[in-house]
C-alpha positions, 0 to 999 in steps of 0.5 A, a space after each residue: 500500500 505504502 509503495 503505491 502512495 510513494 509512487 503517487 507522491 513522486 508523480 505529484 512532486 514532478 508535476 508540481 515542480 513543473 508547474 512552479 518552474 513554468 511560472 513566468 518571472 521571479 516570485 516573492 520568496 518570503 515564507 509566511 508573508 500573509 502572516 507577516 502582513 497581519 503582524 505588520 497591521 497589528 504593529 502599526 495600529 499599536 503604534 497609532 493607538 497603544 492604549 487600545 491595541 497594545 499588549 499592556 497598559 501604558 503610563 502616559 509619561 512613557 507613551 513616547 517610548 512605547 510609540 517609538 518602540 512600535 514604530 521601530 518594529 513596524 519599520 523593520 518588518 515593513 522594510 524587510 517585506 518591501 525589500 523582498 517584494 522589490 527584489 523580484 523587480 530588480 530593485 533593492 534596499 535603497 528603494 525599500 528604505 525610501 518607501 519605508 521612511 516616506 510611509 512612517 512620515 505619514 503615519 500621524 497624518 493617517 491617524 488624524 484622518 482616522 480620528 475623523 472616521 471614528 467621529 463619523 461612526 460615533 455621530 452616524 450610529 445611535 448604537 455607538 456608546 464610545 470611540 473605544 467601542 467603534 475601534 474595537 467592535 466595528 468591522 467598518 473601522 477595522 477595514 477603513 483603518 487598514 485601507 488608510 494604511 494600505 492606500 499610502 503604500 499604494 500611493 508610494 507605488 509599493 507592489 503587492 503589499 497594499 492589496 494583501 493588506 486590504 484583502 486581509 481586511 476583506 477576509 476578517 470583515 467582509 468589506 472589500 476596499 481596493 487600496 487605490 480608491 480615494 476616500 475623503 475624511 469622515 467616512 463611515 460604513 454601517 454594518 458593512 458586510 458585502 461592501 465593495 469599493 473599486 480601485 478607481 473610485 473616489 469618495 468625498 467627505 462625510 459619506 455614509 454607506 450601508 451593508 451590501 453597497 457596490 461601487 464597481 465597474 461595468 463590463 471590462 473593455 478588452 484590448 486587441 488580444 482580448 485582455 482587460 484594458 488596465 489603467 483606465 477609470 472604471 469606478 464611480 465618483 461619489 460627492 460629499 455628504 452622500 448616503 447610500 443605503 443597503 444593497 445599492 449598486 453604482 457602476 461605471 467610471 463616468 458615473 458621478 453622484 453629486 453632493 448631498 444625494 441619498 441613494 436608496 436601498 437596492 437601487 441600480 445606477 449606471 448614470 450620473 445623479 445631480 447634487 441633492 437628488 433622492 433616488 429610490 428603488 422603482 423611482 430611478 
């Protein structure tokens, strides 16, 4: 019996080796990368809010020391990950150092932006009892905080890592925000499960989404070889102070939802809507 099993293992090994050998280009050679991405996210949030996400209570007089420690650990891990990813593209330590430093410089700005998201959640949900509850118990804050960090790395043109970060958030929250999306301050997603926000979507300030909202693309344009055309505007623009209720679907790169609009539940939109409009299912 074991001889048959060993024969199967040898045959499977040969086929798998061929599959891996036939892959085009170099690969990121970093075992456990997904776990390290989750660790990086945890370290970054501990650096921003050590009293909320840190492993121990922090005496205020030691706060700078604790924050510095988390930032240092974050920077070391981030630099290692970026270095390995860039090596696939023939780039090295200098580019990784520059990207890491530029990212660390912006962490206070990201933290200030996230404070507005916390405020939007507190003001936008009567069930919210405290900011701590939002930070620790709301899936939207989990997804938005990771998106804000990943978006900065996306802006710095770090390959792969931003998408891995937001996909981690997608796995744990059910909220799928592409790191390339541009989202203004005071952003809130109520409940959140099933929300999808595409790469080229732009969202203004004081916007509120409910569960199941899709800000997506229409059918993809294809090139002469039948492959999807990349690098074009595919997703809608959402203005300021817009509310989009559960299950609404808004598609297309030329679709613009004006300021102060309300989009009702289960609405399907592939056209622009003027500022101040109220769009409801059956009355589009």
